[in-house]
N, C-alpha and C positions, 0 to 999 in steps of 0.2 A: 657345755663341756661333756656332760654325761651322754647327751644325744650323740655327739661326735664319736665318743668312745664306743658306744654300742654299735654305731654304724661301722666303725673300723673292725670291731670284733666280728660282726656279722660278715664283713667283707672277707676276712681271712679264712673263708670257707672252702674254696678259693675261687675268685671270679675269673682269674686268668686261665684261659683254656689252652690246653696243649694237645696236639694231635701227633700220634705216632703211627708208623706203618711198619709192618714186619717184612714188607717186600724189599728185596735187595736192590739197592740203587745201581744203575749202570755206571761203571767207572768211566769218567770222561777226563780229558786233559785239565779242564777247569777244576774238577773234584780232586785231582792229584796235586795241583799247585796251590789252590786256595787255602788249605789248612797249614801251609808251610810258614808259620808265624815268625820263626826265627829270621831276622833280617839278614843274618850271615849265611843263611842256607841258599845254595845255588839253584836258581830256577833253570839255568842253562842245562845242568845235568839231567833234570827231569824232562826237558824238551828233547835233548839228544836221545835219552833212553826211550822216550815215546816213539821217536822216528825209527830208532834201531829195531824196535819190535814190529815194524812194518805198519804202524798205525798212522792214519791220516791226520794232518794238522790243518784245520780250517781257519781261514783268514778271520772270519767273524768271531770265532771262539778266542783266537789270540787277542783280538781287539777288546773283547769282553774281559779277558784276564788282565790285560794292561789297565783297563779302566777300573776294574775292581781293586787292583793293587794300589793304584793312585788314590782311590777313595779311602783306602785303609792306611794311607801314608807309608806304604812299603815301597818307597821310591826307588831304592837300589834294585829291588827285584823287578819292578815295573820297567826300569831302564834295561835290565838284563834281557827281559822278554822282548822289548822293542829292538834291541841290538841284534838278538838272535833272529828275529823276524826279518830284519834288514839284511843280515849277513848270509842267511840261508839261501838266498837267491830264488826262493820259491815264489815270493810275493814281490809285486812292484809297489814301491813307496810313492804315494801321492804327496802333495804339499801338506795335506792333513796329517799324515803319519810323520812327516818330517817335523811338523810343528809340535806334535806330541813328544817326539824324541828330543827335540831341542829344549822343550820345557823341562823334561826330566833331567837332561844333562845339566841345566841350570840349577835344578834343585839339589842334585847329587854332587856336582863338581864346581858350581859357581858360574857366574856370567862370562868369565874369560873363556872357559871351555865351550860355552853356548855360542859365543861370538865366533870362535874358530869353526864350529860346526856350520853355523850360518854362512860364513864366508866361503866355505867349500861347496855350498849348494849350487846346482845349476841355476842359471838366471830365471828359467821358467818356474822354478820352485820358490823363488824369492818373491812372494806375493803377500797379500794382507794377512794370511794365516801365519806364515813363518816370521814376518816382520812383527806381528802382534805377539807371537810367542817370545821373541827376543825382548820386546818391550816389557813383557811380564817379568822376565828375568831381572831386568834393571830395577823394576819396581820392587820386586821381592828383596833385592839387596839394598834398597833405599838409596839408590844412586840417582838423585834428582837431575843432575846435569846431563848424564847419559840418557835418562828417560825422556827428558824434554827435547834434547837434540834428536833422538831417534824418532819421536813423534813428529817433529818438524820435517824430518826427512821423509816420513811416510806421507805427509801432506804434500810435499814438493813433488814426490814421485806420482802423485795423483792416484794413490791406492784407494780402494773403496773402504772408507772408514765407517765404523759403526760406533755405538755407544761403548763397546767393550774397551777400546783403547783409552777413551776419556775417563771411563770408570777406574781404569788402572791408575791414571794420573791422580784422580781424586782420592783413591785409596792410599796412594803414596803420600799425599799431603796429610791424610789422616794419620798415617804412621809417624810422620815427622812433626805432627802437632801444628801444622800451618793451616788451621781450619779456615782462616779468613780468605785463603786463595781458592777454596773449593767452589763457592758461588761464581767466581770468575770463570772457572772451567765450564760450569753448567751454562753460563751465558754465552761463552765462546762456541760451545757445541751448537746451540740454537742458532747462532749467527751464521755458521757455515752450513746449516741445513741438516745437522745430525740430530735426530730425535732422541731426547733422553729416555731411558727406560726406567722401570721401577727401581732398579738398583741406583741409577744416577740420582734420582730424586731422594732416595732414602739416605744415600751418603751425604747429600747436601743438607737434608733435614737434620741428620746427626751432627753435622758441622755447626749448625746454629745452636743445637742443644748443648754441644761442648762449650759454647761461648755464653750459655744461658740467655740466648737471644730468642725468647719465646715468640715475639712478634714476627721475626724473620722466619722462624720455623713454620709458623702457621700460614704465613704468606706463601711459602713454597708448597705446603700441603694443599692449600686451596688450588694453586696452579696445577698441581699433579691431578687432583680430583676432577678438574675441568678438562683434562686432555681426553678426547674421545677414544684414542687408541690405547689408553692405559686402563688395565683391569686392576683395581685396587686389591692388595693382598694383605694377609694378616701381619706379615713382617713389618710393613710400614706403619700400620696402626699400632702395633706392639711397640715399635721404636718410639713413636710419639708418646705413647702411654708411659714408657720408661723415662722419657725426658720430663714429663709432667711430675712423675714421682720424685725425681731428683730435685725438682723446683718446688716441691711441697704443695703442688696443685692436685690433691688427691681426688677431688670430684671429677676433674677433667680426665685424670688418669683412669679412673673407673669407667668413665664413659667410653674411652678409646679401647680399653681392654674388652669391653662388650662388642665393639665394632670388629676388633681383631678376631674374637672368638667366632663371630658370624662368618668370617672368611676362611676359617680353618677347614682344610680337607680332612674328613674323618680318619684318613689313614696317615695323617701328618703328625707323628709323635713329637717332633721338634716344636711345633706350634703350641701344643698343650704344655710341653715342658717350659717353654719361655713364659707363657702366661702364668703358670703355677709359680715360677720364680718371682715374677713381678708382684703378684698378689701377696707372696710371702713378705716381700719388702714393704708392702702396704700394711702388713700385720693382719691380713684378712684370712684367718684359718678356715672359715667356712667355705670360701671360694676356692682355696687351695684343695680342700678335700673333695668338693663338688667336681672340680676339673679332673682330679685324679680318677674318680669314678667314670667320668666321661671318657677319659683317655683309655682306661682299661676296657671299657665296653666297645670303643671304636677299634682299638688295635687288636683285641683278642689275646695278644701275647706281648707282655712288657719285657723289655730287655734291660740289661744292667744300667745303661745310660738313663733310662726312665726312673729306675729305682734310686739311682744316685741323686738325680735332680729332686725327686720328691723327698728323700731323706734330708738333703741339705735344706730344703724349704721348711720341713718340720722342725729341724734343729734350730734354724734361724728364728722360728716362732716359739722356741722353748717348749715345743710339744714333744717332749722326750718319751712319754708313755705311748703316744701314737707312733712315734718313730720305732719304738721297740716292737710294737705289733706288726708294723710294716716289714721290719727286718725278719720276723718269724715267717711272714708270708714269702718273702724272697728266698729264704732258706729251703722252702718246700717247692720252689719253682725249678724248672729244668735249665735255668740259665747257667752258663759256664761260670765257674767260681771266679770272683773278682774281689780281692781283698779290700779294694777301695770302698766297697759297699758297707761292710760292718765298721770300717774305720771312721766313717762319717759320724756314726752314733757314738763310737768310743771317743772321738775328739770332742763331740758335744758334751759327753760326761766330763772330760778333762777341763773344758772351758767353764763348766758349771761347778768345778771343784769336787765332782763326785768321783774321786780317784779310785776308791775301792770298787765301784761298779765297773769302771773302765778296766781295772786289773782283772776282775772276775771274768769279764768278757774276753780279754786277751788270753787268759789261761784256758778258757773253754775252747777258743779257736785253736790254740796250740794242742790241746788234748785231742781235737778232731783231726790233727795232722795238717792243719793249714800252715802255709809258709808265711811267717810274720817278718816285718822289717824292723831294723833297729831304731829308726827315727821315732816310731810310735812309743816304744819303751823309753826312749830318751825324753820325750815330752812328758810322759807320766812321771819319770824320775824328778824332773824339774818341778812338777806340781806337788809331789810329796815333800820336796825340800821346802817349798813355800809354806806348806802346811805344818812344817816342823817334824815330819815323820821320817827321820833320818834312816832308820833301818830299811824301811820300804823303798826309799830312794836308792839306797845302795843296791838292794836286790834288783830293782828295775834297771839300773845302769849296767849292772853285771850281765843281765840278760841281753841288753842292747849290744854290749861289747862282744858277747858270744855269737851274736848274729851277724856281726860286721863282716866276717869272712865271706858271707854269701850276698853281701849288698855293696854295690859300688857307690862311691860318692858321699856316703853319710859320714859326718864328723860330729862327735859329741859337743854339746855346748860348753865352751871353755869355762864359763862362770859356774856351771853345774859341776864340772870336773874339779875345779879348784875348791869349791865349797865342800864337796864330799871328801876330797883329799885332806883338807884342813881339819874337818871334823873327825876324820879317822885318826889324824895325828894328835889331836887334842884329847879325844874321848876314848879312842881305842888304844892300840899299841903300835909301836914302830913297825912291827912285823906286818900288821894289817895294812898300814899305809904303804909299806914297801910292796906288798903283794898287789895292792890296787894299782900302784904305779907301773908294775910289771905288766899288768893286764892292759894298760893303756898304750904301751910301746908299739904294738902292731897297728894302732889306729891313729895316734897323734904323736907329734914330736915332743919329747920330754924337754922341758925348759928350766931355766934357772929358778923361776918361782916355785915350780914343783919340787925341785931339789931342796929349796929353802924350807918348805913345809916339812919334808922328810927329815931334814937336818935337825929341825927343832924337836921333832918327835924322838929322834935318836938321843939327843942330849937330855931331853926331859926324862927319858927312860933309862938314862945312865949307860947307854950303849956307846961303844967305841966308834968314832966318826971317820977315822982315816980311810977305811974301805969305801965309805960313801963318797968321800971327797975324791978318791981315785976314780970311782965310777963317774963322777961329775966331770972330771978332766977328760976321761975316755970319750964322753959325749961332746967334747970340744966346748965345754962351758967353764969358763975361767971364774975363779973366785973374784968377787968385787968387794967394794966397801961394805955392802949390806951383809955379805957372807961373813966378813970379819966381825961385824957387829953382832950377828947371831951367835957366832962361836964365843964371843966375849960375854954376851948377856946370859947365855945358857951354860956357861962354864960352871961346873959343880963347885960348891964352896968347900975348901980344904978343911979337914978336921984338925 
């Protein structure tokens, strides 16, 4: 433990290297579009403006932009760029570009729109690429019947089939949990002369793992290793190691993690991240830290994804001190700010019931001007309630409610809300309970149970209840038998 801590402390010197240049970069079309992170921002406007200024649009650069946007899951913008490229009339679309656009249409608008686009293609453009793109749309929407019918049509038309189409079908069976059908697809591929690739074998290996069939998994792995055209990769060995971990076969897992590590390209951050995660599930902190050093040395620059993975692994190992040290290192890096990074440590504190430490970190982030989300304060409020710290819970839930206006989708835990409201009614005053209920209105629908809590506090405090009953009726909440019982039970005794 002491050794690891010293190593971490020496590490935060900092080993991630960052290089800066004072030279002004040339403005390119890519550099204009790439930073437009808001998915609602129109790429078409940027493209039109670029052309209006008399600047050239190169086909290769547009392809690069579309590919980059797809990788970043900015599918609406990627489709915009593809549609602009097609409608501009400057470039001729081949079946490859049609396939890309068809896939994007499926992602953005669904497979019905993708079908319509496909049906309107010229016959010469209806080849293995565009057929394959439409198949992928069916797979993405988990439509087994359409996917299988479409693949059968591809076979009947004599299209050149590769492993990609069959991998799609195996992925579909993975999504639907029909793991037993995946080896059948692999067998069919080989029967019709389509060679499985690394992904084909890996999907099949995972299907055996999902059914806890270690023998079947090992049989497919041996077959894969014996194929002369297959170059074994870290992904497959790491997948096997993960299956062994789930089966409690730690020695075999460790053996295959070493095999996976030997196959990692030094520039492959995902490989290191995956192995770090698996080692953390094995409870092996030494290996987690060793691989983190290797990753940093190999990559030179770690990004938020890498920090998130490492912090999650340290928290999983209950290594909160090391997680704190790593978080300090991240804060001094030149990564773009990502609130998810410190949240991992904060959630670790909450899970370990270290609520005061979690609150201190949240307040520190707020002081630094960081935008926080209501859900993290809501989780902290629930923790304080469990610990019996009522005032702290109320404070946190009020912060969460104040942040709600800037956050979509968050709703406070109904159990937390009712417990706080009940305690306010019992221990505080009717005014406190009513004020809290008012703060809830923009966030949740006020219900009968809430009114009943408030009604009890009113009667207990000797307040007139008619105004509250009128408010209840205005919210379309009728009095029921329970309401009448409350009014009767809490009726003040006449002198």
